[in-house]
Backbone as JSON Lines, residues from 0, in Angstrom:
{"i":0,"aa":"M","n":[-105.35,-23.96,-56.44],"ca":[-103.91,-23.57,-56.67],"c":[-102.87,-25.16,-56.27]}
{"i":1,"aa":"N","n":[-102.28,-25.52,-57.57],"ca":[-100.97,-26.69,-57.04],"c":[-99.99,-26.26,-57.16]}
{"i":2,"aa":"L","n":[-99.18,-26.87,-56.18],"ca":[-98.15,-25.77,-55.75],"c":[-96.93,-27.32,-55.16]}
{"i":3,"aa":"L","n":[-95.71,-27.3,-56.37],"ca":[-95.04,-28.57,-56.45],"c":[-93.94,-27.98,-55.89]}
{"i":4,"aa":"L","n":[-93.26,-28.65,-54.66],"ca":[-92.15,-28.11,-54.37],"c":[-90.83,-29.67,-54.35]}
{"i":5,"aa":"W","n":[-89.41,-29.14,-55.39],"ca":[-88.72,-30.11,-56.02],"c":[-87.15,-29.87,-55.77]}
{"i":6,"aa":"R","n":[-87.05,-30.79,-54.09],"ca":[-85.38,-30.13,-54.02],"c":[-84.54,-31.01,-54.96]}
{"i":7,"aa":"H","n":[-83.41,-29.98,-55.0],"ca":[-82.5,-30.23,-56.48],"c":[-82.08,-31.79,-56.14]}
{"i":8,"aa":"A","n":[-81.43,-32.17,-57.52],"ca":[-80.96,-33.82,-57.39],"c":[-79.9,-33.99,-56.53]}
{"i":9,"aa":"Q","n":[-78.93,-35.29,-56.2],"ca":[-77.55,-35.06,-55.28],"c":[-76.45,-34.18,-56.11]}
{"i":10,"aa":"A","n":[-76.03,-33.7,-55.27],"ca":[-74.79,-32.64,-55.9],"c":[-73.44,-32.88,-55.57]}
{"i":11,"aa":"E","n":[-72.13,-31.77,-55.59],"ca":[-70.95,-32.06,-55.32],"c":[-71.26,-32.12,-53.66]}
{"i":12,"aa":"L","n":[-70.02,-32.27,-53.08],"ca":[-70.26,-32.11,-51.64],"c":[-68.8,-30.36,-52.21]}
{"i":13,"aa":"E","n":[-69.54,-29.78,-50.4],"ca":[-68.99,-28.31,-50.86],"c":[-67.51,-28.39,-50.75]}
{"i":14,"aa":"L","n":[-66.73,-29.28,-50.31],"ca":[-65.56,-29.37,-50.34],"c":[-64.77,-29.18,-51.31]}
{"i":15,"aa":"D","n":[-65.54,-29.8,-52.61],"ca":[-64.89,-30.07,-53.95],"c":[-65.54,-28.86,-54.68]}
{"i":16,"aa":"C","n":[-65.71,-27.45,-54.12],"ca":[-65.77,-26.44,-55.01],"c":[-65.48,-25.3,-54.78]}
{"i":17,"aa":"V","n":[-65.74,-24.38,-54.81],"ca":[-65.32,-22.76,-54.27],"c":[-66.49,-22.45,-53.38]}
{"i":18,"aa":"C","n":[-67.73,-22.58,-54.26],"ca":[-68.2,-22.17,-53.03],"c":[-69.99,-22.71,-53.49]}
{"i":19,"aa":"D","n":[-71.07,-22.44,-52.28],"ca":[-71.65,-23.49,-52.45],"c":[-73.08,-23.13,-53.93]}
{"i":20,"aa":"F","n":[-72.83,-22.06,-54.14],"ca":[-73.51,-21.55,-55.59],"c":[-73.24,-22.09,-57.06]}
{"i":21,"aa":"Q","n":[-72.0,-22.65,-56.28],"ca":[-71.43,-23.3,-57.89],"c":[-71.17,-24.79,-57.72]}
{"i":22,"aa":"R","n":[-72.1,-25.46,-56.6],"ca":[-72.28,-26.87,-56.32],"c":[-72.57,-27.42,-57.69]}
{"i":23,"aa":"K","n":[-72.47,-27.97,-58.57],"ca":[-72.83,-29.18,-59.59],"c":[-73.21,-30.66,-59.34]}
{"i":24,"aa":"L","n":[-74.08,-30.97,-59.84],"ca":[-74.85,-32.49,-59.64],"c":[-74.03,-33.24,-60.06]}
{"i":25,"aa":"T","n":[-73.98,-34.41,-59.2],"ca":[-73.19,-35.43,-59.68],"c":[-73.63,-36.56,-60.87]}
{"i":26,"aa":"S","n":[-73.21,-37.48,-60.84],"ca":[-73.32,-38.11,-62.22],"c":[-74.72,-38.86,-61.91]}
{"i":27,"aa":"L","n":[-74.72,-39.45,-60.47],"ca":[-76.22,-39.92,-60.09],"c":[-77.45,-39.28,-59.82]}
{"i":28,"aa":"G","n":[-76.53,-37.51,-59.51],"ca":[-77.82,-36.28,-59.46],"c":[-78.54,-35.92,-60.72]}
{"i":29,"aa":"E","n":[-77.77,-35.98,-61.53],"ca":[-77.94,-35.54,-63.15],"c":[-79.44,-37.0,-63.65]}
{"i":30,"aa":"K","n":[-78.39,-38.26,-63.25],"ca":[-79.65,-38.91,-63.58],"c":[-80.75,-38.94,-62.68]}
{"i":31,"aa":"Q","n":[-81.11,-39.05,-61.4],"ca":[-82.22,-38.0,-60.59],"c":[-83.05,-37.33,-61.09]}
{"i":32,"aa":"A","n":[-82.28,-35.9,-61.56],"ca":[-83.58,-34.97,-62.19],"c":[-83.79,-35.3,-63.75]}
{"i":33,"aa":"K","n":[-83.32,-36.01,-64.21],"ca":[-83.94,-36.82,-65.71],"c":[-85.02,-37.4,-64.97]}
{"i":34,"aa":"R","n":[-84.83,-38.66,-64.38],"ca":[-85.76,-39.35,-63.96],"c":[-87.42,-39.01,-63.33]}
{"i":35,"aa":"M","n":[-87.27,-37.95,-62.59],"ca":[-87.98,-37.11,-62.41],"c":[-88.81,-36.16,-62.88]}
{"i":36,"aa":"A","n":[-87.86,-35.74,-63.97],"ca":[-88.3,-34.71,-64.98],"c":[-89.32,-35.3,-66.15]}
{"i":37,"aa":"R","n":[-88.92,-36.5,-65.89],"ca":[-89.96,-37.58,-67.11],"c":[-90.86,-37.62,-66.3]}
{"i":38,"aa":"W","n":[-91.34,-37.89,-65.44],"ca":[-92.51,-37.96,-64.51],"c":[-93.14,-36.89,-64.29]}
{"i":39,"aa":"L","n":[-92.38,-35.34,-64.21],"ca":[-93.42,-34.46,-64.31],"c":[-93.68,-33.69,-65.12]}
{"i":40,"aa":"D","n":[-93.28,-34.24,-66.36],"ca":[-93.54,-33.6,-67.6],"c":[-95.11,-34.47,-68.21]}
{"i":41,"aa":"R","n":[-94.98,-35.35,-67.54],"ca":[-96.15,-35.75,-67.59],"c":[-97.49,-35.73,-67.44]}
{"i":42,"aa":"Q","n":[-97.09,-35.11,-65.71],"ca":[-98.02,-34.53,-65.25],"c":[-98.59,-33.38,-65.18]}
{"i":43,"aa":"L","n":[-97.31,-32.0,-65.54],"ca":[-97.75,-31.18,-65.63],"c":[-98.36,-30.41,-66.63]}
{"i":44,"aa":"P","n":[-99.5,-29.53,-66.63],"ca":[-100.02,-28.84,-67.85],"c":[-98.81,-27.8,-68.42]}
{"i":45,"aa":"Q","n":[-99.19,-27.59,-69.84],"ca":[-98.27,-26.62,-70.39],"c":[-98.58,-24.82,-69.31]}
{"i":46,"aa":"G","n":[-97.84,-24.5,-69.5],"ca":[-97.85,-23.38,-68.45],"c":[-97.83,-23.29,-66.94]}
{"i":47,"aa":"T","n":[-97.49,-24.48,-66.99],"ca":[-96.82,-24.34,-65.35],"c":[-95.88,-23.46,-65.25]}
{"i":48,"aa":"Q","n":[-95.95,-22.56,-63.99],"ca":[-95.04,-21.51,-63.88],"c":[-93.7,-22.23,-62.78]}
{"i":49,"aa":"I","n":[-92.77,-22.07,-63.51],"ca":[-91.4,-22.43,-62.6],"c":[-90.8,-21.79,-62.41]}
{"i":50,"aa":"L","n":[-89.97,-21.69,-60.61],"ca":[-89.2,-20.53,-60.14],"c":[-87.8,-21.62,-59.65]}
{"i":51,"aa":"V","n":[-87.17,-21.3,-60.03],"ca":[-85.64,-22.06,-59.45],"c":[-85.09,-20.95,-58.85]}
{"i":52,"aa":"S","n":[-84.14,-21.65,-57.64],"ca":[-82.87,-21.19,-57.21],"c":[-81.72,-20.62,-57.89]}
{"i":53,"aa":"P","n":[-81.19,-19.9,-57.61],"ca":[-79.9,-19.25,-58.8],"c":[-78.73,-20.32,-58.24]}
{"i":54,"aa":"A","n":[-78.39,-21.47,-57.58],"ca":[-77.53,-22.14,-57.27],"c":[-77.33,-23.24,-58.6]}
{"i":55,"aa":"V","n":[-76.33,-23.25,-59.15],"ca":[-76.46,-23.94,-60.27],"c":[-76.99,-25.63,-60.27]}
{"i":56,"aa":"R","n":[-76.76,-26.19,-58.92],"ca":[-77.54,-27.38,-58.81],"c":[-78.77,-27.66,-59.0]}
{"i":57,"aa":"A","n":[-79.72,-26.18,-58.39],"ca":[-80.92,-26.39,-58.55],"c":[-81.64,-25.86,-60.32]}
{"i":58,"aa":"E","n":[-80.4,-25.45,-60.72],"ca":[-80.77,-24.9,-62.09],"c":[-80.57,-26.08,-62.94]}
{"i":59,"aa":"Q","n":[-79.64,-26.81,-62.69],"ca":[-79.3,-28.03,-63.97],"c":[-80.39,-29.1,-63.29]}
{"i":60,"aa":"T","n":[-81.14,-29.38,-62.07],"ca":[-82.11,-30.05,-62.04],"c":[-83.13,-29.66,-62.74]}
{"i":61,"aa":"A","n":[-83.68,-28.06,-62.64],"ca":[-84.93,-27.79,-63.35],"c":[-84.86,-28.0,-64.97]}
{"i":62,"aa":"K","n":[-83.42,-27.65,-65.63],"ca":[-83.03,-27.9,-66.82],"c":[-83.43,-29.28,-67.17]}
{"i":63,"aa":"A","n":[-83.32,-30.56,-66.92],"ca":[-84.12,-31.67,-66.81],"c":[-85.33,-31.4,-67.49]}
{"i":64,"aa":"L","n":[-86.09,-30.66,-66.62],"ca":[-87.33,-30.93,-67.75],"c":[-87.74,-30.06,-68.75]}
{"i":65,"aa":"G","n":[-86.6,-29.48,-69.06],"ca":[-86.8,-28.61,-70.21],"c":[-87.8,-27.74,-71.08]}
{"i":66,"aa":"R","n":[-88.44,-27.28,-69.73],"ca":[-89.47,-25.92,-70.13],"c":[-88.75,-24.74,-69.87]}
{"i":67,"aa":"P","n":[-89.36,-23.68,-69.9],"ca":[-88.83,-22.53,-69.61],"c":[-89.11,-22.21,-67.94]}
{"i":68,"aa":"Y","n":[-88.46,-21.18,-67.19],"ca":[-88.43,-21.28,-65.71],"c":[-87.66,-19.8,-65.68]}
{"i":69,"aa":"K","n":[-87.86,-19.58,-64.42],"ca":[-87.68,-18.31,-64.44],"c":[-86.45,-18.35,-62.85]}
{"i":70,"aa":"L","n":[-85.29,-17.66,-62.88],"ca":[-84.75,-18.08,-61.52],"c":[-84.95,-16.54,-60.52]}
{"i":71,"aa":"C","n":[-84.99,-17.13,-59.04],"ca":[-85.73,-16.37,-58.53],"c":[-84.57,-16.58,-57.19]}
{"i":72,"aa":"T","n":[-84.02,-15.41,-56.38],"ca":[-83.57,-15.6,-55.56],"c":[-83.81,-15.66,-54.24]}
{"i":73,"aa":"E","n":[-85.01,-15.41,-54.13],"ca":[-85.81,-16.04,-52.55],"c":[-86.05,-17.87,-52.5]}
{"i":74,"aa":"L","n":[-85.82,-18.44,-53.76],"ca":[-85.03,-19.61,-53.49],"c":[-83.55,-20.31,-52.97]}
{"i":75,"aa":"A","n":[-83.17,-19.11,-52.93],"ca":[-81.33,-19.78,-52.89],"c":[-81.18,-20.43,-51.67]}
{"i":76,"aa":"P","n":[-80.24,-21.03,-51.24],"ca":[-79.84,-21.77,-50.33],"c":[-80.28,-21.07,-48.93]}
{"i":77,"aa":"D","n":[-80.24,-19.88,-48.91],"ca":[-80.74,-19.81,-47.41],"c":[-82.03,-18.65,-47.37]}
{"i":78,"aa":"A","n":[-82.75,-19.24,-48.14],"ca":[-84.15,-18.62,-48.35],"c":[-84.73,-19.35,-46.7]}
{"i":79,"aa":"S","n":[-85.85,-18.54,-46.33],"ca":[-86.61,-18.6,-45.18],"c":[-87.9,-18.85,-45.64]}
{"i":80,"aa":"V","n":[-88.45,-19.63,-44.6],"ca":[-90.23,-19.84,-45.16],"c":[-90.84,-18.08,-45.31]}
{"i":81,"aa":"E","n":[-90.62,-17.36,-44.62],"ca":[-91.36,-16.48,-44.96],"c":[-91.27,-15.63,-46.11]}
{"i":82,"aa":"Q","n":[-89.95,-15.65,-47.32],"ca":[-89.59,-15.48,-48.17],"c":[-90.53,-16.43,-49.23]}
{"i":83,"aa":"L","n":[-90.36,-18.03,-48.81],"ca":[-91.43,-18.51,-49.77],"c":[-92.46,-18.26,-49.57]}
{"i":84,"aa":"H","n":[-93.34,-17.79,-48.6],"ca":[-94.55,-17.3,-48.68],"c":[-94.6,-16.37,-49.41]}
{"i":85,"aa":"E","n":[-93.95,-15.31,-49.15],"ca":[-94.34,-13.66,-50.3],"c":[-94.31,-14.33,-51.69]}
{"i":86,"aa":"L","n":[-92.87,-15.19,-51.77],"ca":[-93.31,-15.71,-53.24],"c":[-94.38,-16.54,-53.8]}
{"i":87,"aa":"V","n":[-94.85,-17.45,-52.85],"ca":[-96.02,-18.38,-53.55],"c":[-97.05,-17.45,-53.52]}
{"i":88,"aa":"Q","n":[-97.58,-17.22,-52.34],"ca":[-98.55,-16.22,-51.87],"c":[-100.06,-17.74,-51.54]}
{"i":89,"aa":"W","n":[-99.41,-18.44,-51.39],"ca":[-100.43,-19.42,-50.83],"c":[-101.84,-19.01,-50.36]}
{"i":90,"aa":"P","n":[-103.08,-19.72,-50.62],"ca":[-103.47,-20.17,-51.11],"c":[-103.99,-19.53,-52.59]}
{"i":91,"aa":"R","n":[-104.0,-17.83,-52.68],"ca":[-104.72,-17.22,-53.35],"c":[-104.28,-17.29,-54.93]}
{"i":92,"aa":"K","n":[-102.82,-17.82,-55.41],"ca":[-102.33,-17.91,-57.17],"c":[-103.46,-18.95,-57.21]}
{"i":93,"aa":"K","n":[-103.66,-18.9,-58.57],"ca":[-104.56,-20.22,-59.53],"c":[-103.09,-20.77,-60.28]}
{"i":94,"aa":"G","n":[-103.68,-22.13,-60.73],"ca":[-102.76,-22.72,-61.75],"c":[-101.59,-23.78,-60.96]}
{"i":95,"aa":"H","n":[-100.99,-23.93,-61.56],"ca":[-99.42,-24.93,-61.16],"c":[-98.03,-24.09,-60.89]}
{"i":96,"aa":"L","n":[-98.01,-24.22,-59.95],"ca":[-96.61,-23.5,-59.87],"c":[-95.37,-24.8,-59.05]}
{"i":97,"aa":"L","n":[-94.28,-24.78,-59.68],"ca":[-93.44,-25.46,-59.39],"c":[-91.94,-24.79,-58.94]}
{"i":98,"aa":"L","n":[-91.41,-24.92,-57.43],"ca":[-90.55,-24.55,-57.08],"c":[-89.16,-25.38,-56.74]}
{"i":99,"aa":"V","n":[-88.41,-24.97,-57.05],"ca":[-86.74,-26.11,-57.27],"c":[-85.93,-25.51,-56.23]}
{"i":100,"aa":"G","n":[-85.86,-25.92,-55.33],"ca":[-85.07,-25.19,-54.26],"c":[-84.31,-26.43,-53.29]}
{"i":101,"aa":"H","n":[-84.05,-25.72,-52.23],"ca":[-83.23,-26.61,-51.11],"c":[-83.93,-26.91,-49.93]}
{"i":102,"aa":"Q","n":[-83.08,-28.16,-49.09],"ca":[-83.37,-28.15,-47.75],"c":[-82.65,-27.22,-47.03]}
{"i":103,"aa":"P","n":[-82.81,-26.59,-46.16],"ca":[-83.87,-27.12,-45.28],"c":[-85.34,-26.37,-45.54]}
{"i":104,"aa":"A","n":[-85.66,-24.96,-46.42],"ca":[-86.35,-24.39,-46.47],"c":[-87.53,-24.75,-47.25]}
{"i":105,"aa":"L","n":[-87.04,-25.84,-48.09],"ca":[-88.61,-26.51,-48.38],"c":[-89.49,-27.43,-47.78]}
{"i":106,"aa":"G","n":[-88.26,-28.24,-46.62],"ca":[-89.32,-28.9,-45.6],"c":[-90.0,-27.81,-44.81]}
{"i":107,"aa":"Q","n":[-89.1,-26.97,-44.35],"ca":[-89.88,-26.61,-43.17],"c":[-91.11,-24.83,-44.19]}
{"i":108,"aa":"F","n":[-90.99,-24.89,-45.2],"ca":[-92.18,-24.38,-45.91],"c":[-93.35,-25.6,-46.06]}
{"i":109,"aa":"M","n":[-92.85,-26.84,-46.11],"ca":[-93.7,-27.75,-46.58],"c":[-94.69,-28.15,-44.83]}
{"i":110,"aa":"A","n":[-93.84,-27.5,-43.8],"ca":[-94.26,-28.38,-42.65],"c":[-95.5,-27.31,-42.06]}
{"i":111,"aa":"D","n":[-94.91,-25.92,-42.68],"ca":[-95.72,-24.41,-42.72],"c":[-97.38,-24.81,-43.11]}
{"i":112,"aa":"L","n":[-96.94,-24.95,-44.28],"ca":[-98.32,-25.29,-44.91],"c":[-99.3,-25.99,-44.48]}
{"i":113,"aa":"L","n":[-98.82,-27.34,-43.75],"ca":[-99.58,-28.64,-43.57],"c":[-99.94,-28.68,-41.89]}
{"i":114,"aa":"G","n":[-99.24,-27.43,-41.26],"ca":[-99.46,-27.27,-39.67],"c":[-98.86,-28.19,-38.93]}
{"i":115,"aa":"V","n":[-97.79,-28.41,-39.65],"ca":[-96.61,-29.42,-38.41],"c":[-95.36,-28.7,-38.18]}
{"i":116,"aa":"E","n":[-95.08,-29.68,-37.05],"ca":[-93.63,-29.0,-36.65],"c":[-92.63,-29.0,-38.05]}
{"i":117,"aa":"A","n":[-91.69,-28.15,-37.82],"ca":[-90.66,-28.03,-38.88],"c":[-89.61,-28.77,-39.52]}
{"i":118,"aa":"D","n":[-89.31,-29.99,-38.05],"ca":[-88.22,-30.89,-37.96],"c":[-89.29,-32.05,-38.36]}
{"i":119,"aa":"I","n":[-90.3,-31.86,-38.99],"ca":[-91.23,-33.83,-39.54],"c":[-90.54,-33.15,-40.76]}
{"i":120,"aa":"C","n":[-90.54,-32.34,-41.63],"ca":[-90.89,-32.31,-43.23],"c":[-89.19,-32.47,-43.99]}
{"i":121,"aa":"T","n":[-89.3,-32.93,-43.98],"ca":[-87.34,-33.44,-44.73],"c":[-87.96,-34.05,-46.1]}
{"i":122,"aa":"M","n":[-86.8,-33.61,-47.03],"ca":[-87.29,-33.55,-48.63],"c":[-85.93,-34.23,-48.75]}
{"i":123,"aa":"K","n":[-86.11,-35.61,-49.28],"ca":[-84.76,-36.33,-50.16],"c":[-84.33,-35.51,-51.07]}
{"i":124,"aa":"K","n":[-82.91,-35.67,-51.7],"ca":[-82.62,-34.97,-53.24],"c":[-83.01,-35.49,-53.95]}
{"i":125,"aa":"G","n":[-83.96,-34.65,-54.64],"ca":[-84.62,-35.2,-55.67],"c":[-85.94,-34.78,-55.9]}
{"i":126,"aa":"A","n":[-86.24,-35.45,-54.61],"ca":[-87.6,-35.85,-54.67],"c":[-88.74,-34.18,-54.89]}
{"i":127,"aa":"V","n":[-89.72,-34.98,-54.69],"ca":[-90.85,-33.43,-55.19],"c":[-92.29,-33.97,-54.17]}
{"i":128,"aa":"W","n":[-92.73,-32.71,-53.51],"ca":[-93.7,-32.92,-52.59],"c":[-95.22,-32.28,-53.53]}
{"i":129,"aa":"W","n":[-96.48,-32.85,-53.88],"ca":[-96.99,-31.85,-54.44],"c":[-98.45,-31.71,-53.46]}
{"i":130,"aa":"L","n":[-98.96,-30.37,-53.9],"ca":[-100.11,-29.61,-52.77],"c":[-100.75,-29.14,-53.48]}
{"i":131,"aa":"R","n":[-102.24,-29.1,-52.66],"ca":[-103.42,-28.49,-53.8],"c":[-104.28,-27.94,-52.87]}
{"i":132,"aa":"C","n":[-104.48,-26.6,-53.02],"ca":[-105.08,-26.07,-51.71],"c":[-106.83,-26.1,-52.36]}
{"i":133,"aa":"R","n":[-107.52,-26.67,-51.57],"ca":[-108.79,-26.94,-51.73],"c":[-109.79,-26.43,-50.93]}
{"i":134,"aa":"E","n":[-111.31,-25.88,-51.23],"ca":[-111.9,-25.52,-50.24],"c":[-113.1,-26.58,-50.25]}
{"i":135,"aa":"H","n":[-113.26,-26.91,-49.04],"ca":[-114.12,-27.88,-48.21],"c":[-114.98,-27.29,-47.42]}
{"i":136,"aa":"D","n":[-116.54,-27.34,-47.0],"ca":[-117.15,-26.81,-45.92],"c":[-116.65,-25.63,-46.01]}
{"i":137,"aa":"L","n":[-116.47,-24.43,-47.06],"ca":[-116.57,-22.83,-46.87],"c":[-115.15,-22.89,-46.06]}
{"i":138,"aa":"K","n":[-113.87,-24.29,-46.38],"ca":[-112.79,-23.68,-45.36],"c":[-111.64,-24.24,-46.67]}
{"i":139,"aa":"K","n":[-110.38,-23.46,-46.69],"ca":[-109.47,-23.84,-47.38],"c":[-108.36,-24.86,-46.34]}
{"i":140,"aa":"Q","n":[-108.33,-25.61,-47.58],"ca":[-107.62,-27.15,-46.91],"c":[-106.58,-27.33,-47.77]}
{"i":141,"aa":"T","n":[-105.37,-27.52,-46.91],"ca":[-103.6,-28.07,-47.87],"c":[-104.15,-29.32,-48.11]}
{"i":142,"aa":"V","n":[-103.94,-30.05,-49.44],"ca":[-103.96,-31.76,-49.53],"c":[-102.66,-31.75,-50.49]}
{"i":143,"aa":"L","n":[-102.32,-32.92,-49.48],"ca":[-100.79,-33.35,-49.96],"c":[-101.25,-34.61,-50.66]}
{"i":144,"aa":"L","n":[-101.08,-33.94,-52.27],"ca":[-101.49,-34.88,-53.32],"c":[-100.23,-35.82,-53.25]}
{"i":145,"aa":"T","n":[-99.57,-35.93,-53.37],"ca":[-97.93,-36.87,-53.27],"c":[-96.87,-36.83,-52.66]}
{"i":146,"aa":"I","n":[-96.09,-37.92,-52.69],"ca":[-94.9,-37.38,-52.54],"c":[-93.87,-38.3,-53.5]}
{"i":147,"aa":"Q","n":[-93.03,-37.93,-54.27],"ca":[-92.45,-38.45,-55.29],"c":[-90.68,-38.86,-55.31]}
{"i":148,"aa":"T","n":[-90.16,-39.64,-55.51],"ca":[-88.56,-39.67,-55.03],"c":[-87.98,-40.5,-56.78]}
{"i":149,"aa":"P","n":[-86.62,-39.9,-57.08],"ca":[-86.55,-40.38,-57.87],"c":[-86.45,-41.83,-57.99]}
{"i":150,"aa":"E","n":[-85.93,-43.02,-56.68],"ca":[-85.54,-44.02,-56.77],"c":[-87.19,-44.91,-56.89]}
{"i":151,"aa":"T","n":[-88.22,-43.61,-56.73],"ca":[-89.98,-45.01,-56.72],"c":[-90.24,-44.67,-58.27]}
{"i":152,"aa":"L","n":[-89.72,-44.22,-59.24],"ca":[-90.72,-43.8,-60.52],"c":[-89.3,-44.78,-61.37]}
């Protein structure tokens, strides 16, 4: 299984809008999302399953990719690591799965998959972390393939 975690790009401050779910991307955030989407589009096979938080900023980030996606309440800003485990079914699922969501849940989930302390993994806005599950010496292993940020592309 290939699992990609994509944190939404830069969004408006919460003070500028009515509710957290309605926060939109800033102009910088739109550029970040487009830059990452171009890279992802070259990397991901057709048929990659894409699950997206119902928050406006996450959906705007995913739309930059131009592929079909499904909104998923388990990826909302208040998501828990347990909800993400249930959703992802790591490492039992096959294929490629892209999640578009929020910090701190994505970082905590990543830390849990890698077996490190939760506060070690923090995702930058617009960044993608790519994990793969493999079997080595009859044991399942989690491999961190890459971390990409919009600034480095």
